[in-house]
C-alpha positions in Angstrom: -37.2 104.1 48.5 -35.9 105.4 45.2 -36.0 103.1 42.3 -32.8 102.1 40.5 -32.4 103.3 37.0 -31.2 100.9 34.4 -28.0 102.1 32.8 -28.4 103.0 29.1 -26.8 100.5 26.8 -26.9 101.2 23.1 -28.5 98.4 21.2 -30.2 96.6 24.2 -30.4 96.2 27.9 -27.7 95.4 30.3 -28.7 91.7 30.4 -28.6 91.4 26.6 -25.2 93.0 26.6 -24.0 90.6 29.4 -25.3 87.7 27.4 -23.4 88.9 24.3 -20.2 89.3 26.5 -20.7 85.8 27.8 -21.2 84.4 24.3 -18.2 86.2 23.0 -16.1 85.0 25.8 -17.2 81.4 25.3 -16.5 81.7 21.5 -13.1 83.1 22.2 -12.2 80.3 24.6 -13.4 77.7 22.2 -11.3 79.2 19.4 -8.1 79.3 21.4 -8.5 75.9 22.9 -9.7 74.1 19.7 -6.1 73.3 18.6 -4.4 72.8 22.0 -2.6 69.7 20.7 -1.1 71.6 17.8 0.0 74.5 20.0 1.5 72.2 22.6 3.4 70.2 20.0 4.7 73.5 18.5 5.9 74.8 21.9 7.5 71.5 22.8 9.3 71.4 19.4 10.6 74.9 20.0 11.8 74.1 23.5 13.5 70.8 22.4 15.1 72.5 19.4 16.5 75.4 21.5 17.8 73.0 24.2 18.8 70.0 22.0 22.5 70.4 23.0 22.0 70.4 26.7 23.6 67.7 28.8 20.3 66.6 30.3 18.6 66.0 26.9 21.7 64.3 25.5 21.7 61.9 28.5 18.1 61.0 27.6 18.9 60.3 24.0 17.6 63.5 22.7 20.4 64.7 20.5 20.0 67.6 18.1 18.7 65.5 15.2 16.4 63.5 17.5 14.1 66.1 19.2 10.6 65.1 18.0 7.6 64.7 20.2 7.4 60.9 20.0 11.1 60.5 21.0 10.5 62.9 23.9 7.5 60.9 25.1 9.4 57.7 24.8 12.7 58.7 26.2 11.9 61.3 28.9 11.2 59.8 32.3 9.1 61.4 35.0 11.6 62.7 37.5 11.8 64.1 41.0 14.0 66.8 42.3 16.5 64.2 43.6 17.0 62.9 40.0 18.4 66.3 38.8 19.8 67.6 42.1 23.4 67.2 40.9 22.6 69.3 37.9 20.9 71.9 40.0 23.8 72.1 42.4 26.1 72.7 39.4 23.9 75.5 38.3 23.9 76.9 41.8 27.7 76.8 41.7 27.6 78.9 38.5 28.7 76.2 36.1 28.2 77.9 32.7 27.7 74.6 30.8 24.4 74.0 29.0 23.2 71.6 31.7 19.4 71.9 31.7 18.9 74.7 29.2 20.9 76.2 26.4 20.8 79.8 27.6 22.7 80.7 30.8 20.7 80.7 34.0 21.4 84.1 35.5 19.1 83.8 38.6 17.9 81.1 41.0 15.2 81.8 43.5 15.5 79.8 46.7 13.0 79.7 49.5 
C-alpha cells in the first residue's frame, strides 16, 4: 500500500492551516455578529422610513414622523395571514396604492 503524501502548505502543515482557517472564520463571525442589535435597528429604521406612508403602517399609528423602533415594537401586533388577507387580495388585483410597501409590487408568487 502506497503512503499518502502530505500536501505542501507554505508556512506549516495542513492541520496548522486548517486551524488558522477555523480561527479566522470564528473571528470573522464574532466581528459581524458583535453589533447585531445596531445593524437590526438600522435596517428596521430604513424599512420603516421607506414605507412610512403605506396604508398598513398608518393604520398601526406609524405615520411618517413616528417610525422609530420603540413605536414599532409598541404598535405593531403579531399578525397572521388572515389579518392582512384583504390587503394581499388588493395587491393581487393590481391595486397600485402603497398598501404594504411604498414601492410597487410587480410580482407575486403563488403556490
